[in-house]
N, C-alpha and C positions, 0 to 999 in steps of 0.2 A: 478513118484516116489511113492512108497507105504508108508503108515503110519508107517510100521515097520522100514523103512529106515530113517525116520526123527528122528534126535536126538535133543532134546530140552535142551539147556544149560541155566540154570538159575544161575546167579551170584548174590550172596548176597553182597550188598554194605554196608560197615561199615562206618558210618559218624562220629563217635566219640561219646563222652558222655557229658552229662551235670552233673556237680557236684554241689550239694547244700552245701553251706558253712555256713548255718544258725547257726549250733551248735557253731562253732568257733566264729562267730560274736557275738552271745548272750553271750558267755563267756567273750569276750573282753569288751562288753558293760555292763557286770555284771547284766544281766536281766534274770529272770527265765521264764520258759514256762508259769507259772501262770500269771506273770506280762504282758507278751506279749499278752496272751489271754485277759486279762482285758483291756489292752490298745487298742486292735484292733478288738475284738470280733471274731477273727479267732478261729475256733474250736480247742480245746486242742489237739485232735487226729491228726488234720492236722499239727499243729506245731510240734508235736512229730515225725510224719512221715517225715517231711522236715528235722528236726534236725538229724534224723538217715540216711538221704540221701536215703530213700526208696521210695520216691514219683516217679511216672511215668509221672506226669504232674503237672503244677502249674497254677492256675487262675491268670490272670493279676491283678485283684482286691486284691487278697491275697498278691501278690508281692508288689503292691503299698502301701498297709497297713503296710507291714513289713518295707519298705524303709522309709515311713513317720514316723513310730513309733520309729525306730532305727536311724533316721537321717543319712541314708546311701544311696549309689548308688546301682543299680541293680547288678553291678559287684562285690559288697561286699557280695551279697547273693548267686549268682550263677556264674559259670564259664563254658566255653566250653573247653573241652579237645579233641583236634583232634586225629584221629586214626593214629597210627604210620604206615608209609608205608614202 
Protein backbone atom coordinates (compact mmCIF):
# COMPACT_ATOMS: atom_id res chain seq x y z
CA UNK A 1 0.00 0.00 0.00
CA UNK A 2 1.45 3.35 -1.00
CA UNK A 3 1.57 6.39 1.26
CA UNK A 4 -0.95 8.07 -1.03
CA UNK A 5 -3.53 5.38 -0.18
CA UNK A 6 -3.19 5.73 3.58
CA UNK A 7 -5.80 7.95 5.13
CA UNK A 8 -5.08 9.15 8.62
CA UNK A 9 -8.14 9.97 10.65
CA UNK A 10 -7.59 12.02 13.75
CA UNK A 11 -10.53 12.38 16.02
CA UNK A 12 -10.42 15.18 18.51
CA UNK A 13 -11.92 14.13 21.82
CA UNK A 14 -13.82 16.69 23.86
CA UNK A 15 -13.56 15.88 27.54
CA UNK A 16 -15.69 18.69 28.90
CA UNK A 17 -14.72 21.86 30.71
CA UNK A 18 -13.72 23.13 34.11
CA UNK A 19 -15.65 26.15 35.34
CA UNK A 20 -14.12 28.40 37.99
CA UNK A 21 -16.78 29.68 40.37
CA UNK A 22 -14.52 31.98 42.38
CA UNK A 23 -16.37 35.17 41.44
CA UNK A 24 -19.70 33.82 42.69
CA UNK A 25 -18.07 32.43 45.84
CA UNK A 26 -16.35 35.71 46.66
CA UNK A 27 -19.62 37.61 46.21
CA UNK A 28 -21.43 35.18 48.55
CA UNK A 29 -18.64 35.50 51.12
CA UNK A 30 -18.56 39.30 50.63
CA UNK A 31 -14.80 39.41 50.07
CA UNK A 32 -12.96 41.57 47.57
CA UNK A 33 -10.04 40.66 45.34
CA UNK A 34 -7.88 42.95 47.48
CA UNK A 35 -8.92 41.13 50.68
CA UNK A 36 -8.29 37.69 49.17
CA UNK A 37 -4.91 38.90 47.93
CA UNK A 38 -4.00 40.22 51.39
CA UNK A 39 -5.17 37.01 53.12
CA UNK A 40 -3.47 34.56 50.77
CA UNK A 41 -0.63 36.40 49.01
CA UNK A 42 -2.02 35.12 45.71
CA UNK A 43 -1.13 37.58 42.95
CA UNK A 44 -3.91 40.08 42.26
CA UNK A 45 -3.80 39.24 38.53
CA UNK A 46 -4.14 35.51 39.28
CA UNK A 47 -7.26 36.15 41.35
CA UNK A 48 -8.72 38.37 38.62
CA UNK A 49 -8.04 35.75 35.94
CA UNK A 50 -9.71 33.07 38.05
CA UNK A 51 -12.69 35.32 38.84
CA UNK A 52 -13.23 35.91 35.11
CA UNK A 53 -12.96 32.15 34.44
CA UNK A 54 -10.14 32.87 31.96
CA UNK A 55 -7.49 30.66 33.54
CA UNK A 56 -6.21 27.62 31.66
CA UNK A 57 -4.63 26.02 34.73
CA UNK A 58 -4.60 26.36 38.48
CA UNK A 59 -1.82 25.63 40.94
CA UNK A 60 -2.78 23.29 43.80
CA UNK A 61 -1.23 25.71 46.30
CA UNK A 62 -3.41 28.52 44.96
CA UNK A 63 -6.48 26.30 45.23
CA UNK A 64 -5.56 25.31 48.80
CA UNK A 65 -5.02 28.94 49.82
CA UNK A 66 -8.41 29.92 48.39
CA UNK A 67 -10.19 27.06 50.17
CA UNK A 68 -8.44 27.81 53.46
CA UNK A 69 -9.06 31.55 53.29
CA UNK A 70 -12.71 31.25 52.24
CA UNK A 71 -13.38 28.20 54.44
CA UNK A 72 -14.80 26.23 51.54
CA UNK A 73 -14.43 23.00 49.56
CA UNK A 74 -12.70 22.63 46.20
CA UNK A 75 -16.12 21.97 44.65
CA UNK A 76 -17.17 25.46 45.78
CA UNK A 77 -14.34 26.92 43.68
CA UNK A 78 -14.30 24.73 40.56
CA UNK A 79 -16.65 22.31 38.83
CA UNK A 80 -16.36 19.82 36.00
CA UNK A 81 -18.90 20.19 33.21
CA UNK A 82 -19.01 17.05 31.04
CA UNK A 83 -19.32 17.30 27.27
CA UNK A 84 -22.82 16.67 25.97
CA UNK A 85 -22.85 13.53 23.85
